[in-house]
BADODO-452113 format. One record per residue (C-alpha): residue number from 1; residue in three letters; x, y, z. Coordinates in steps of 0.05 Angstrom, whole numbers, plus 5000, padded with zeros to 4 digits. Example, Ala and Ser with C-alpha at 12.3 -4.5 7.8 and 13.67 -1.06 7.14 Angstrom:
BEGIN
<1,'ALA',<5246,4910,5156>>,
<2,'SER',<5273,4979,5143>>,
//
This chain:
BEGIN
<1,'MET',<2016,3108,2272>>,
<2,'PRO',<2079,3071,2286>>,
<3,'GLU',<2151,3093,2263>>,
<4,'SER',<2177,3072,2200>>,
<5,'CYS',<2226,3013,2208>>,
<6,'THR',<2297,3032,2181>>,
<7,'THR',<2310,2956,2163>>,
<8,'ALA',<2270,2902,2138>>,
<9,'ARG',<2305,2858,2199>>,
<10,'GLU',<2277,2912,2244>>,
<11,'ARG',<2209,2894,2212>>,
<12,'VAL',<2210,2828,2220>>,
<13,'LEU',<2243,2815,2289>>,
<14,'LYS',<2191,2872,2311>>,
<15,'THR',<2125,2836,2293>>,
<16,'LEU',<2155,2767,2319>>,
<17,'ARG',<2162,2805,2388>>,
<18,'HIS',<2081,2822,2379>>,
<19,'GLU',<2091,2889,2369>>,
<20,'GLU',<2067,2932,2299>>,
<21,'PRO',<2125,2952,2256>>,
<22,'ASP',<2102,3009,2206>>,
<23,'ARG',<2074,2950,2158>>,
<24,'VAL',<2068,2880,2154>>,
<25,'PRO',<2128,2842,2131>>,
<26,'PHE',<2126,2809,2067>>,
<27,'ASP',<2166,2740,2054>>,
<28,'LEU',<2177,2710,1984>>,
<29,'ALA',<2219,2645,1984>>,
<30,'SER',<2261,2645,2053>>,
<31,'THR',<2240,2575,2065>>,
<32,'GLN',<2223,2520,2020>>,
<33,'VAL',<2146,2519,2034>>,
<34,'THR',<2136,2597,2026>>,
<35,'GLY',<2173,2596,1956>>,
<36,'ILE',<2154,2596,1889>>,
<37,'SER',<2150,2546,1834>>,
<38,'SER',<2204,2560,1773>>,
<39,'THR',<2148,2554,1726>>,
<40,'ALA',<2109,2613,1756>>,
<41,'TYR',<2174,2651,1768>>,
<42,'ALA',<2196,2654,1703>>,
<43,'ASN',<2121,2671,1684>>,
<44,'LEU',<2128,2718,1737>>,
<45,'ARG',<2190,2756,1711>>,
<46,'LYS',<2166,2755,1635>>,
<47,'TYR',<2103,2802,1665>>,
<48,'LEU',<2156,2846,1699>>,
<49,'ASP',<2186,2858,1625>>,
<50,'LEU',<2253,2826,1672>>,
<51,'PRO',<2306,2782,1635>>,
<52,'ALA',<2295,2707,1628>>,
<53,'ALA',<2341,2671,1685>>,
<54,'GLU',<2361,2613,1702>>,
<55,'PRO',<2319,2586,1763>>,
<56,'ASN',<2363,2578,1829>>,
<57,'THR',<2326,2515,1850>>,
<58,'MET',<2325,2511,1923>>,
<59,'ASP',<2286,2442,1922>>,
<60,'ILE',<2286,2402,1863>>,
<61,'VAL',<2221,2356,1896>>,
<62,'GLN',<2181,2407,1898>>,
<63,'GLN',<2211,2449,1837>>,
<64,'VAL',<2210,2513,1877>>,
<65,'CYS',<2263,2570,1864>>,
<66,'ILE',<2297,2627,1906>>,
<67,'PRO',<2283,2695,1871>>,
<68,'HIS',<2343,2732,1834>>,
<69,'ASP',<2353,2801,1869>>,
<70,'ASP',<2323,2838,1815>>,
<71,'VAL',<2258,2804,1838>>,
<72,'MET',<2274,2804,1910>>,
<73,'GLU',<2290,2888,1910>>,
<74,'ARG',<2224,2895,1860>>,
<75,'LEU',<2174,2861,1904>>,
<76,'GLN',<2210,2892,1974>>,
<77,'VAL',<2216,2819,1997>>,
<78,'ASP',<2234,2831,2078>>,
<79,'THR',<2265,2761,2086>>,
<80,'ARG',<2328,2718,2065>>,
<81,'GLY',<2332,2650,2073>>,
<82,'LEU',<2402,2601,2075>>,
<83,'PHE',<2392,2531,2047>>,
<84,'PRO',<2440,2485,2074>>,
<85,'LEU',<2459,2426,2016>>,
<86,'ILE',<2403,2365,2044>>,
<87,'SER',<2370,2314,2003>>,
<88,'SER',<2330,2361,1960>>,
<89,'ASN',<2386,2403,1930>>,
<90,'TRP',<2446,2360,1942>>,
<91,'LYS',<2483,2294,1911>>,
<92,'ILE',<2422,2292,1857>>,
<93,'ASP',<2435,2244,1798>>,
<94,'ILE',<2377,2254,1756>>,
<95,'GLN',<2369,2185,1709>>,
<96,'ASP',<2333,2181,1650>>,
<97,'GLU',<2284,2124,1648>>,
<98,'GLY',<2242,2131,1587>>,
<99,'ASP',<2180,2174,1602>>,
<100,'SER',<2205,2202,1673>>,
<101,'TRP',<2269,2225,1708>>,
<102,'THR',<2285,2197,1772>>,
<103,'PHE',<2340,2198,1824>>,
<104,'VAL',<2352,2169,1887>>,
<105,'ASP',<2362,2219,1952>>,
<106,'GLU',<2410,2211,2006>>,
<107,'TRP',<2356,2173,2055>>,
<108,'HIS',<2350,2117,1994>>,
<109,'CYS',<2285,2143,1974>>,
<110,'LYS',<2276,2143,1897>>,
<111,'TYR',<2228,2204,1869>>,
<112,'ARG',<2202,2206,1800>>,
<113,'ARG',<2180,2265,1752>>,
<114,'PRO',<2141,2251,1689>>,
<115,'LYS',<2172,2283,1634>>,
<116,'GLU',<2106,2300,1600>>,
<117,'ALA',<2073,2352,1648>>,
<118,'GLY',<2108,2334,1704>>,
<119,'TYR',<2113,2394,1747>>,
<120,'TYR',<2137,2356,1815>>,
<121,'PHE',<2180,2293,1830>>,
<122,'SER',<2133,2244,1871>>,
<123,'LEU',<2165,2188,1913>>,
<124,'CYS',<2161,2128,1888>>,
<125,'GLN',<2202,2072,1922>>,
<126,'SER',<2220,2071,1999>>,
<127,'PRO',<2281,2046,2027>>,
<128,'PHE',<2235,2009,2086>>,
<129,'ASP',<2179,1969,2042>>,
<130,'GLU',<2187,1901,2078>>,
<131,'THR',<2123,1869,2117>>,
<132,'THR',<2157,1882,2185>>,
<133,'LEU',<2202,1936,2209>>,
<134,'GLY',<2248,1914,2258>>,
<135,'LYS',<2294,1965,2300>>,
<136,'GLN',<2350,1924,2266>>,
<137,'ALA',<2324,1943,2193>>,
<138,'VAL',<2330,2013,2218>>,
<139,'ASP',<2396,2015,2247>>,
<140,'SER',<2429,1976,2193>>,
<141,'LEU',<2410,2031,2138>>,
<142,'ALA',<2469,2072,2116>>,
<143,'TRP',<2439,2137,2138>>,
<144,'PRO',<2467,2206,2123>>,
<145,'ASP',<2518,2242,2163>>,
<146,'PRO',<2475,2309,2186>>,
<147,'ALA',<2532,2347,2219>>,
<148,'ASP',<2583,2345,2148>>,
<149,'PRO',<2599,2416,2147>>,
<150,'ARG',<2596,2414,2074>>,
<151,'ARG',<2523,2428,2081>>,
<152,'TRP',<2531,2499,2106>>,
<153,'GLU',<2600,2513,2075>>,
<154,'GLY',<2592,2586,2054>>,
<155,'LEU',<2537,2604,2089>>,
<156,'ARG',<2565,2644,2145>>,
<157,'GLU',<2584,2691,2092>>,
<158,'LYS',<2517,2698,2065>>,
<159,'ALA',<2479,2699,2127>>,
<160,'SER',<2528,2757,2145>>,
<161,'SER',<2516,2800,2086>>,
<162,'PHE',<2442,2786,2087>>,
<163,'ARG',<2452,2822,2155>>,
<164,'GLU',<2493,2876,2134>>,
<165,'ALA',<2435,2886,2084>>,
<166,'GLY',<2393,2893,2133>>,
<167,'TYR',<2355,2827,2126>>,
<168,'PRO',<2336,2780,2176>>,
<169,'VAL',<2363,2705,2167>>,
<170,'VAL',<2318,2645,2159>>,
<171,'MET',<2345,2577,2156>>,
<172,'ARG',<2317,2509,2137>>,
<173,'GLY',<2338,2443,2171>>,
<174,'LEU',<2359,2376,2153>>,
<175,'CYS',<2293,2341,2120>>,
<176,'ALA',<2220,2340,2125>>,
<177,'GLY',<2189,2334,2192>>,
<178,'ILE',<2193,2270,2235>>,
<179,'LEU',<2123,2233,2214>>,
<180,'GLU',<2136,2265,2138>>,
<181,'MET',<2206,2230,2132>>,
<182,'ALA',<2181,2170,2167>>,
<183,'CYS',<2130,2164,2112>>,
<184,'ARG',<2181,2177,2059>>,
<185,'LEU',<2231,2118,2088>>,
<186,'ARG',<2170,2070,2098>>,
<187,'PRO',<2103,2069,2055>>,
<188,'MET',<2059,2115,2092>>,
<189,'ASP',<2004,2059,2093>>,
<190,'LYS',<2052,2012,2129>>,
<191,'LEU',<2075,2063,2177>>,
<192,'MET',<2003,2084,2194>>,
<193,'MET',<1992,2019,2212>>,
<194,'ASP',<2056,2006,2249>>,
<195,'LEU',<2041,2067,2294>>,
<196,'ALA',<1967,2038,2308>>,
<197,'MET',<1998,1980,2330>>,
<198,'GLY',<2054,2003,2374>>,
<199,'GLU',<2102,1972,2332>>,
<200,'GLU',<2173,1989,2367>>,
<201,'GLY',<2211,1985,2302>>,
<202,'ALA',<2166,2043,2274>>,
<203,'LYS',<2177,2086,2343>>,
<204,'HIS',<2250,2071,2333>>,
<205,'LEU',<2248,2099,2262>>,
<206,'LEU',<2216,2163,2288>>,
<207,'VAL',<2267,2171,2342>>,
<208,'LYS',<2318,2155,2291>>,
<209,'ILE',<2299,2217,2248>>,
<210,'THR',<2289,2265,2303>>,
<211,'GLU',<2361,2241,2340>>,
<212,'LEU',<2389,2269,2259>>,
<213,'LYS',<2359,2324,2260>>,
<214,'ALA',<2382,2348,2335>>,
<215,'ARG',<2459,2324,2309>>,
<216,'PHE',<2442,2374,2248>>,
<217,'TRP',<2421,2431,2284>>,
<218,'GLU',<2469,2418,2340>>,
<219,'ALA',<2527,2426,2286>>,
<220,'ALA',<2503,2478,2238>>,
<221,'LEU',<2479,2529,2300>>,
<222,'ASP',<2546,2517,2334>>,
<223,'ASP',<2577,2547,2271>>,
<224,'LEU',<2513,2593,2253>>,
<225,'GLY',<2475,2612,2305>>,
<226,'ASP',<2498,2684,2318>>,
<227,'VAL',<2480,2698,2254>>,
<228,'VAL',<2408,2665,2248>>,
<229,'ASP',<2347,2687,2263>>,
<230,'VAL',<2296,2640,2246>>,
<231,'VAL',<2304,2569,2242>>,
<232,'VAL',<2253,2522,2207>>,
<233,'GLU',<2221,2459,2229>>,
<234,'ALA',<2156,2412,2204>>,
<235,'ASP',<2110,2365,2200>>,
<236,'ASP',<2049,2357,2177>>,
<237,'TYR',<1999,2332,2216>>,
<238,'GLY',<1933,2354,2186>>,
<239,'THR',<1885,2343,2129>>,
<240,'GLN',<1834,2393,2098>>,
<241,'HIS',<1785,2369,2151>>,
<242,'SER',<1814,2328,2207>>,
<243,'MET',<1889,2302,2231>>,
<244,'LEU',<1928,2247,2199>>,
<245,'VAL',<1943,2224,2272>>,
<246,'SER',<1898,2226,2333>>,
<247,'PRO',<1923,2280,2381>>,
<248,'ALA',<1929,2230,2429>>,
<249,'MET',<1976,2198,2384>>,
<250,'TYR',<2015,2265,2367>>,
<251,'ARG',<2023,2272,2446>>,
<252,'GLN',<2045,2209,2459>>,
<253,'LEU',<2097,2195,2402>>,
<254,'PHE',<2108,2263,2363>>,
<255,'LYS',<2110,2318,2422>>,
<256,'PRO',<2165,2285,2468>>,
<257,'LEU',<2212,2280,2404>>,
<258,'GLN',<2202,2354,2379>>,
<259,'ALA',<2206,2385,2451>>,
<260,'GLU',<2275,2344,2453>>,
<261,'LEU',<2289,2377,2384>>,
<262,'PHE',<2265,2449,2401>>,
<263,'ALA',<2305,2448,2458>>,
<264,'VAL',<2367,2433,2421>>,
<265,'ILE',<2356,2488,2381>>,
<266,'ARG',<2337,2540,2437>>,
<267,'GLN',<2404,2525,2471>>,
<268,'ARG',<2444,2553,2410>>,
<269,'LEU',<2389,2601,2388>>,
<270,'PRO',<2369,2635,2452>>,
<271,'GLU',<2345,2698,2423>>,
<272,'GLY',<2317,2675,2354>>,
<273,'PHE',<2254,2641,2335>>,
<274,'VAL',<2226,2571,2319>>,
<275,'PHE',<2184,2573,2258>>,
<276,'PHE',<2134,2507,2248>>,
<277,'HIS',<2100,2485,2186>>,
<278,'SER',<2041,2435,2194>>,
<279,'CYS',<1995,2439,2142>>,
<280,'GLY',<1916,2429,2148>>,
<281,'ASN',<1868,2422,2204>>,
<282,'VAL',<1921,2429,2271>>,
<283,'ARG',<1876,2476,2310>>,
<284,'GLY',<1880,2423,2364>>,
<285,'LEU',<1952,2422,2370>>,
<286,'ILE',<1967,2495,2369>>,
<287,'PRO',<1965,2497,2451>>,
<288,'ASP',<2015,2438,2441>>,
<289,'PHE',<2059,2474,2402>>,
<290,'ILE',<2059,2531,2442>>,
<291,'GLU',<2076,2495,2500>>,
<292,'ILE',<2140,2461,2468>>,
<293,'GLY',<2171,2528,2448>>,
<294,'VAL',<2143,2537,2375>>,
<295,'ASP',<2140,2614,2362>>,
<296,'ILE',<2110,2617,2291>>,
<297,'LEU',<2059,2576,2260>>,
<298,'ASN',<2063,2563,2186>>,
<299,'PRO',<2025,2560,2132>>,
<300,'VAL',<1963,2586,2170>>,
<301,'HIS',<1918,2535,2123>>,
<302,'ILE',<1861,2586,2123>>,
<303,'THR',<1814,2541,2080>>,
<304,'ALA',<1820,2478,2127>>,
<305,'THR',<1768,2457,2182>>,
<306,'GLY',<1781,2501,2244>>,
<307,'MET',<1840,2541,2215>>,
<308,'GLU',<1792,2610,2207>>,
<309,'PRO',<1839,2669,2214>>,
<310,'VAL',<1794,2710,2261>>,
<311,'ALA',<1784,2654,2305>>,
<312,'LEU',<1860,2637,2302>>,
<313,'LYS',<1876,2706,2311>>,
<314,'HIS',<1839,2718,2376>>,
<315,'ASP',<1846,2652,2403>>,
<316,'PHE',<1921,2650,2401>>,
<317,'GLY',<1949,2714,2373>>,
<318,'ASN',<1983,2727,2443>>,
<319,'ASP',<2024,2669,2441>>,
<320,'ILE',<2042,2647,2373>>,
<321,'CYS',<2059,2685,2311>>,
<322,'PHE',<2030,2672,2239>>,
<323,'TRP',<2071,2661,2182>>,
<324,'GLY',<2031,2652,2114>>,
<325,'GLY',<1954,2650,2103>>,
<326,'GLY',<1950,2713,2068>>,
<327,'VAL',<1918,2689,2007>>,
<328,'ASP',<1887,2620,1992>>,
<329,'THR',<1941,2584,1941>>,
<330,'GLN',<1890,2519,1933>>,
<331,'GLY',<1819,2557,1898>>,
<332,'VAL',<1832,2637,1903>>,
<333,'LEU',<1908,2646,1871>>,
<334,'PRO',<1912,2600,1811>>,
<335,'GLY',<1841,2607,1799>>,
<336,'GLY',<1799,2665,1817>>,
<337,'THR',<1806,2740,1783>>,
<338,'PRO',<1860,2792,1808>>,
<339,'GLU',<1792,2820,1838>>,
<340,'GLN',<1781,2759,1880>>,
<341,'VAL',<1856,2760,1898>>,
<342,'ARG',<1846,2823,1927>>,
<343,'GLU',<1787,2812,1973>>,
<344,'ASP',<1814,2744,1998>>,
<345,'VAL',<1881,2786,2019>>,
<346,'LYS',<1845,2847,2048>>,
<347,'ARG',<1808,2796,2089>>,
<348,'ASN',<1868,2755,2115>>,
<349,'VAL',<1914,2816,2128>>,
<350,'THR',<1853,2848,2167>>,
<351,'ALA',<1845,2785,2209>>,
<352,'LEU',<1914,2766,2230>>,
<353,'ALA',<1958,2835,2226>>,
<354,'PRO',<1929,2877,2284>>,
<355,'GLY',<1975,2871,2348>>,
<356,'GLY',<2034,2843,2297>>,
<357,'GLY',<2055,2773,2307>>,
<358,'TYR',<2040,2765,2229>>,
<359,'VAL',<2086,2756,2170>>,
<360,'PHE',<2048,2760,2102>>,
<361,'ASN',<2064,2706,2056>>,
<362,'THR',<2019,2655,2013>>,
<363,'VAL',<1984,2588,2040>>,
<364,'HIS',<2053,2551,2021>>,
<365,'ASN',<2089,2550,1964>>,
<366,'ILE',<2064,2593,1898>>,
<367,'GLN',<2047,2531,1846>>,
<368,'ALA',<2067,2528,1767>>,
<369,'ASP',<1991,2539,1749>>,
<370,'VAL',<1988,2616,1792>>,
<371,'PRO',<1984,2670,1735>>,
<372,'PRO',<2034,2720,1739>>,
<373,'GLU',<1966,2779,1747>>,
<374,'ASN',<1946,2751,1816>>,
<375,'ILE',<2012,2751,1847>>,
<376,'MET',<2023,2825,1834>>,
<377,'ALA',<1949,2833,1850>>,
<378,'MET',<1967,2798,1915>>,
<379,'TRP',<2028,2834,1928>>,
<380,'GLU',<2001,2904,1907>>,
<381,'THR',<1938,2891,1960>>,
<382,'LEU',<1993,2873,2013>>,
<383,'ARG',<2021,2942,1995>>,
<384,'GLU',<1958,2979,2007>>,
<385,'VAL',<1926,2940,2069>>,
<386,'GLY',<1987,2916,2107>>,
<387,'VAL',<2007,2988,2135>>,
<388,'TYR',<1997,2999,2212>>,
//
């Protein structure tokens, strides 16, 4: 039996080195894709007999929040996140448009949230909506400054306090992934047609997004690299059954850009880890992710075609860590009984935990309709079965 880890940071770093710690580390809300809806969080606090508290929203679009210290300590969460000021938590001027709330972010994208039964903000207007996207239009946009030091002001002190308390520090990046961000800046149907047709304006847009991401990491990690353990990047390439782009298109257009971006990060974080989020069936791209320097795959979309946990661990468990996949957030967690939640957690932890290389989290954020009884059934089962 492995010896007890003295700190949560030791536990997490040990598993990320593909060693077995004392127990499977538990993450909640160290990133914008491993968090909890403000609605579900309020219900959880009530269930735990904790006083109501204003949610600390980390991402206004997804309406996910950072739990307060009393919940983090109650659930013995092993991770802590840094959230620089970006388009989902900075310079947001919400407008009342009758039946909805709206805002325009620093990328000139407009979002809308219905007042009645609206849980999220959804994209409703993009800056590049013209019929043909040219390089000049891309170059002419007033782009946000990714290296503005105000984005991470005060985060060194926060990271140092996390380290002193024994927690690993996880830091999110500037924006959504290269493809996803391009689909926000240009309507997805037009962007996909541009890529299929080989349009130079669309390719130029992908390069521009990558350049801005790289500038952010260069500046941020020059300041914070010595107090950060894990950096978070993302790009969704999978659907429930197949992929949004073909493997050939990924390797031609996106893989070289990601390789450049990860090299920038590696140069400034040689001892750290690259966390990469990609939803859906991305099994065919996992060898590519490993090749370009991804250490951690999230969310481990266990219900998507080809993403069966046992097979993933067998085929890739020696070369990449899995972070997530602990319970199905589409069906079981919101709609199942506590016993069904327990069975799902047992099955997934049994598959993914052996040999280390696994951090427990749900498949993406805990949504607003998840009952607190199921959240606690998930956590209690992890504490039971996640021991080495």
